[in-house]
N, C-alpha and C positions, 0 to 999 in steps of 0.2 A: 376575517383574520386568516392569514396563511402561515403555515409552519413548514420548516425544512427539517426533515428527520434523517440524520446521517450516522447515528451511533447505535450499534447492536448491544444495547444495555444488558440484555439478558445474559450474554456471555462475558460481560465485563464486571458486573457489580460484585460477584463473589470473590474476585481477586482483591477487592478493596474492603470487603466486610468478611474477613476470614473467620470470625467467631460465629457468623450466621451460616447455618447449613446451606449448601449450594442450591438445593431445591427451593428453599424459602426465598433466597435472594433472586432466583430466576422468577419465581411467582411475583415477588414484589416489583421487579423490573417490568414484567408483562402488564401488571395492573396499572402502574404509573404511566407506562407508555399508552395503554388503551385509553385511560381517562384523559390524558393530555391531548391525544390525537382526535378524540371524539369532540373536543370542545372548540375546534377550529373549523373554518369554512373550506379549507383546502390544504393539501399536503404536497410537498415536493420530496421525492426520495431518489437516491442516486442509482438504484439498480432494481430490476424486477425481483431479485431475491429478497431485498429489503421490503418491497411492497408486499410480497407473498407472506413474509413473516408477520407484518402488521395485520394482514387479512386473517391470518391464523389466530391472532389475538382477539379478533372480532371487530376490528376497526372498519367502519363503513364510510368514513369521510372520503369525499372525492380526492383522488391523488393522481399525480403525474410523475413518471420516471424521467428525470432530467439530470444527467451526470454533471458533476462539476468540471468545468473546462480548464484548459491550460493556455496561458499566454505564451506563445512561442518566442516572443521578443525577450522574455526573461532569460532565455538560454543562449542568446547571441553572445559570442565571444567566450564561451566556456572553454577553459584551458586545462586539460588533464595534466599536462607536463608541469604546469605551475603548482598544482596541488601536490603532485609527487615530490617535487623539489622542496616544497614547504615542509612536508612530513618525512623527508629523506627516504622515500621509497624508490628503489631503482626502476628505471624506465622499463626494464624487461621482466620485472617481478610480476607474476600473475596476481591481479588485485580483484578481489571479490568484495561486493559492497552491500550493506544494508543501511537504509535511511528511514528514520521514523522514530516514534516514541519508543524508548527502551522500557517497554511495559510487558507484564506477564502475558497478556492476551495476544501479543504479537508472535508468540511461538519462536522466539529467537534461540531458545535452547536447542531446537532442532537444527538450526544452522551451525551451532557449535558442535553438535554430533557429526554433522556433515564434514566439518573441518577435520575432526579427529579421523574420519574414514579417508579423507583425502591425503592424509599425512604420508602414506606409503607411495602413492603415485605422483603426488605433486607436493613434496615437502616444503617447497619455497612459496606456495600459495599463501596469500595474506587476506584475511577477512577484516575489513574496516567497518566498524559499527558507528554510524553518525547519528547522534541524537542523545537525549537525556530522558530519564524516567525512573520510576520506582523499582524496576527490576535490575538496575545496573549492578548493585552489590551481589545479588544472587548469581547473576551471569558471570561476573568476575570470579566468583568462587568456583563456578562450574568450569571455567577456563583452566583454573589451577588443577581441579580434580581430573580433567581430561588430559592434562599435560600438553596443552597447546598454546602456552603463553607466548611463544614466538610466532604464532600463526594468527593471532587476533589482536586488533588494536582498537580501543575505544577512543574516539576523537571528540566526543561530546557534541554540543550544539554548534552548527555551522551557519554563518551569516548567509541569509537567502539572497543577499544582494550581489553575490559573486562567488564566494567560497564554496557554497553548496553546489552550484553549477559546475565548478571546476572538479569537485569531488565526483559527481556523476560521470563527467567526461574522462576521468582518470581510470575508471574501472573497466575491467575486461568483461565482467558479468555482474548483473544486479540480482541478488538473491532475496526471496521473500517467501515466508512460510506461514503467515497469518491465516487462521481458519475462520476469522470473525470479521473480516474487513467488509465495510459497506460499499467501497469502491476501489480503493488502492491507487490514489493519485500518484504516489511515488513511482509506480510502475510506468505510468505515462511520462513522468518527468525524466526517468532514466532513458526511455526510448526516444524522447525528444532530442537528446544529444547523441543518439546512436549507440547507446549501451544496451546490448541484448539482456533480456530478462529470463531468469529461471525461477518459476514460482508455482506454488500450489494453487489450483483454480477452485476456490471455494467462496461461497457467498458473493460479494460484489466483484471480487477479482475474476470470477468466472465470466462476468460480462466484459471485463476489460481485455482479458487474455484471448488470443487466437493462436493456436499452434502454428508455428512457422512465421507468424507476422511479428517479427521482432522479439519473439518469445518462444521458449520451450516450457511445456507444462510438466511439472514434476510430481511424482507420487508423494503421498503423505507418509513417508518413512525415510529415515536417514540413509539407508543403504541405496535405495533407488534414486533418491535425490542426489547423493554423492556420485553415483555412477554417471548420471546425466551431466553433472558439472565437470567431472573428470574427462568425459568424452569431448565436451566443448572446449576445454582448455587444451586438449591435444589436437584440435582441428581448427586452426586459424581461419581457413577458408569458410567453414560453416559459420564461425562467429562474424566474419565480414559480411556474409550474405544476410545474416540476421540483423546486423547493424544497419544495413541499407534499408531493409524492410521496416525496421523500427521507426526510423524518421518518417517514412511515408505513412505508416499506420497511425502514429501519434498525431500527425497533422489533422486527422479527422476529428480530434477532440479539442479543437480550438475554442477558446473561451467566448469569442465574439458570436460564434454560431449558437452555442448553447445558451448564452445570455439572452439572445433574441427569443428563444423558446421559453425561457423563464419569464420574460416580460409579457409574452402572449398569454402564458398560463395565469399570471397575476391578474391580467385584465379580465380573463374569463371567470376567475373565481370571484372577483369584485362585482362583476355584473350579475352573477347568479346568487350572491349572498343575500339572505333575507333582509338585512339591514341596509342594502345598497340603495342610495337615493335614486329617485326617478331620473332617467336620462344618463345614468352612469355609463361610461364606455365599457 
């Protein structure tokens, strides 16, 4: 039996069991992860950081780091102008984007703080938050508290058959602040259409991000993050250079290449498994 382990449960569970002390929920997540991973013949994890975490739990099961790939054909025909027209966003308005679950562990609140800091230098900048999740109400309240209602727009879930790709292409920059991501596929999706990324490099995103390769790595504080975003908004030439390198960099994460590695790993695990029949490939 082979298992794919892609979620950092230790940092997620306490958001959804608020009555349980955080240290207890982390312990529970570690124990459940350990027991589950020890019962299989092989593991696939998306990043070295995720594998290191499982080893810290005591997991000894054979494991292979194989990131999830991207199918570049899904992004053919992405039309940013179409998205802007649909949501009545002027072609020249600076558009910043977050795509993903609107969940507490995604650290979206930091992006709202960034927008509050950008207000003085780039008052027309707009942050689009695409996705749904349990943190939406709390984030909308934070928007009101920060007084940035005209700078943030929640657009909800977008159809992955076209509308989402248009959204990526419409953005000037893609922003990401999660500290618990096991890979961060949305970073690669943004780069696939040539949208530069500004993100914190932590956990799995540290493996995806390379400074200057379609991305700038941001510090884990709203002041430094906002300063980096402001500098890029003021420098179209740097954004264009990052956009060009983004497409090239994202191409190395093609799904067909990574799927071939996954198939090879499956075969090796099946061959080595104690219950494998004689002559198994």
